[in-house]
C-alpha positions in Angstrom: -9.5 18.0 7.3 -10.7 15.9 4.5 -14.0 13.9 5.1 -14.6 10.3 4.0 -17.0 11.4 1.1 -14.3 13.8 -0.1 -11.7 11.2 0.0 -13.8 8.5 -1.7 -14.7 11.0 -4.4 -11.0 11.2 -5.2 -10.2 7.5 -4.7 -9.9 5.4 -7.8 -10.8 1.8 -6.9 -8.3 -1.1 -7.2 -5.4 1.2 -8.1 -2.3 2.5 -6.5 -3.0 6.1 -5.6 -0.8 8.7 -3.9 -2.4 11.4 -1.7 0.1 14.1 -0.9 -0.6 16.0 2.3 0.5 19.6 2.2 3.8 20.1 4.1 4.1 16.4 4.9 7.6 14.9 5.1 6.6 11.3 5.8 4.8 8.8 3.7 2.7 5.6 4.7 1.7 2.8 2.4 -1.8 1.3 3.1 -2.8 -2.0 1.5 -5.6 -4.4 2.1 -8.7 -5.7 0.4 -10.9 -5.0 3.4 -13.4 -2.1 3.2 -11.8 -0.1 5.9 -8.7 0.4 4.0 -9.8 3.8 2.8 -10.9 4.8 6.2 -7.5 4.0 7.6 -5.8 5.8 4.7 -8.0 8.8 5.3 -7.2 8.8 9.1 -3.4 8.6 8.3 -3.8 11.4 5.8 -5.7 13.5 8.3 -2.9 13.0 10.8 -0.7 14.8 8.4 1.0 12.1 6.4 1.3 11.5 2.7 -0.4 8.2 1.9 0.0 5.6 -1.0 -3.1 3.5 -1.1 -1.8 0.3 -2.8 -3.9 -2.3 -4.6 -4.5 -5.3 -2.4 -1.6 -7.9 -2.8 -3.9 -10.9 -2.6 -4.7 -10.3 -6.2 -1.1 -11.3 -7.1 -1.8 -14.7 -5.4 -5.3 -15.3 -6.7 -5.4 -14.1 -10.3 -3.4 -16.2 -12.7 -2.6 -13.3 -15.1 -1.4 -11.3 -12.1 0.7 -14.2 -10.7 2.4 -14.6 -14.0 3.6 -11.0 -13.7 4.4 -11.4 -9.9 8.1 -10.4 -10.2 7.4 -7.3 -12.3 4.6 -6.1 -10.0 6.6 -6.8 -6.9 9.6 -4.9 -8.3 7.2 -2.0 -9.4 6.0 -1.9 -5.8 9.5 -1.8 -4.3 10.4 0.9 -6.7 7.4 3.0 -5.7 8.3 2.5 -2.0 11.8 3.8 -2.8 10.6 6.6 -5.0 8.0 7.9 -2.5 10.3 7.3 0.5 7.7 5.1 2.2 8.4 5.2 6.0 5.9 2.6 7.1 3.5 0.0 5.6 0.0 -0.5 7.2 -1.3 -3.7 5.7 -3.5 -6.7 5.8 -2.5 -10.4 5.6 -1.4 -10.7 1.9 0.9 -7.6 2.0 2.2 -8.0 5.6 2.6 -11.7 6.0 2.8 -13.7 2.8 6.3 -13.9 1.2 7.4 -13.7 -2.3 6.8 -17.2 -3.7 10.3 -17.5 -5.2 12.5 -15.5 -2.7 10.4 -16.2 0.5 11.0 -12.5 1.4 8.3 -10.3 2.9 7.6 -7.1 1.2 8.6 -4.9 4.1 11.9 -6.8 4.6 12.7 -6.5 0.8 12.0 -2.6 1.2 13.8 -2.3 4.5 11.0 -0.7 6.3 8.7 -1.6 9.2 5.2 -3.0 8.8 2.1 -2.9 11.0 -0.2 -5.7 10.2 -3.9 -5.0 10.8 
């Protein structure tokens, strides 16, 4: 079982980072800007799942440079969800509840997978 200090020593802040769990067949995406994101990701990892810790989506809505690249970043995220065969998204407000500004589609709907909003 990995401890929080071990997890944080591996975690690169404000990036998308994949944590493969030995023998895991299911993968969960965790995304939020709140400090407990890493704690949730670690708990999911310690339950035996692969984890993708995704950068917080609110950056796409609050940073003008990121917003200008919104479609490209959205599509990269959808591709990562498909490539890693994400089974579930655990997410905060901006990832779980705010739609794409043009298509009005929520990320989990676009990906075709369930979301749990925390």
